[in-house]
C-alpha positions as a printed Julia matrix, in Angstrom:
92×3 Matrix{Float64}:
   6.86   10.31  -49.28
   8.94    8.77  -46.5
   7.64   11.35  -44.0
   3.99   10.35  -44.62
   4.85    6.67  -44.19
   6.55    7.33  -40.88
   3.57    9.31  -39.57
   1.29    6.43  -40.54
   3.51    3.97  -38.75
   3.28    6.01  -35.56
  -0.51    5.95  -35.66
  -0.47    2.19  -36.27
   1.85    1.65  -33.28
  -0.4     3.72  -31.0
  -3.49    1.77  -32.08
  -1.62   -1.53  -31.66
  -0.47   -0.64  -28.14
  -3.99    0.42  -27.11
  -5.4    -2.83  -28.55
  -2.87   -4.94  -26.62
  -3.68   -3.11  -23.37
  -7.41   -3.62  -23.99
  -6.9    -7.35  -24.63
  -4.86   -7.74  -21.44
  -7.52   -5.9   -19.42
 -10.24   -8.1   -20.92
  -8.25  -11.25  -20.19
  -7.63  -10.21  -16.58
 -11.28   -9.36  -16.02
 -12.4   -12.77  -17.31
  -9.7   -14.73  -15.43
  -9.15  -13.19  -11.97
  -5.95  -14.4   -10.37
  -7.47  -14.78   -6.9
 -10.7   -16.7    -6.46
 -13.34  -14.75   -4.58
 -14.56  -17.73   -2.58
 -12.93  -20.93   -1.42
 -14.67  -24.25   -1.94
 -15.99  -25.76    1.28
 -14.43  -29.04    2.25
 -16.84  -31.79    3.26
 -14.16  -33.75    5.09
 -15.37  -34.39    8.65
 -12.07  -35.9     9.79
 -10.25  -32.57    9.64
  -8.18  -31.54   12.64
  -9.83  -28.73   14.54
  -7.39  -26.16   15.87
  -8.12  -24.45   19.18
  -9.69  -21.05   18.88
  -7.5   -18.04   19.47
  -7.97  -16.14   22.68
  -8.93  -12.51   22.39
  -7.64  -10.07   24.96
  -9.09   -6.62   25.25
  -6.7    -3.72   25.38
  -7.16   -1.62   28.47
  -8.91    1.65   27.76
  -7.64    4.99   29.02
  -9.56    7.94   30.23
  -9.37   11.27   28.46
  -7.23   12.69   31.25
  -4.71    9.85   30.87
  -4.59   10.37   27.13
  -4.1    14.11   27.6
  -1.28   13.49   30.07
   0.4    11.07   27.64
   0.17   13.63   24.84
   1.71   16.3    27.04
   4.59   13.95   27.92
   5.17   13.19   24.25
   5.13   16.89   23.45
   7.72   17.72   26.11
   9.89   14.79   25.01
   9.76   15.95   21.41
  10.63   19.5    22.45
  13.66   18.21   24.36
  14.77   16.22   21.33
  14.28   19.26   19.1
  16.36   21.43   21.44
  19.18   18.9    21.47
  19.47   18.84   17.68
  22.08   21.06   16.09
  20.25   22.79   13.25
  23.08   25.07   12.17
  24.08   24.9     8.53
  27.45   23.38    7.78
  29.95   25.43    5.81
  30.99   23.12    2.97
  33.44   25.61    1.48
  36.08   24.88    4.1
């Protein structure tokens, strides 16, 4: 008798947890935390900040990019050669 009651309680807990998760999801979908659009202010006395200047990054040719990649490759090979990859003997 007690075993059947405990099995029933487990099913009730699972249904209750699913219902709580569904209610939270419904509440979040109806009340988003971040508004999607900001209201437009009609105040004409607002201080106007200067616009930011945009600087273009200099472009590189394919040969310059290839040369940079080769330099990085040789630098990484030198770093790899300088590493000591031997296993330490921890039994000493």
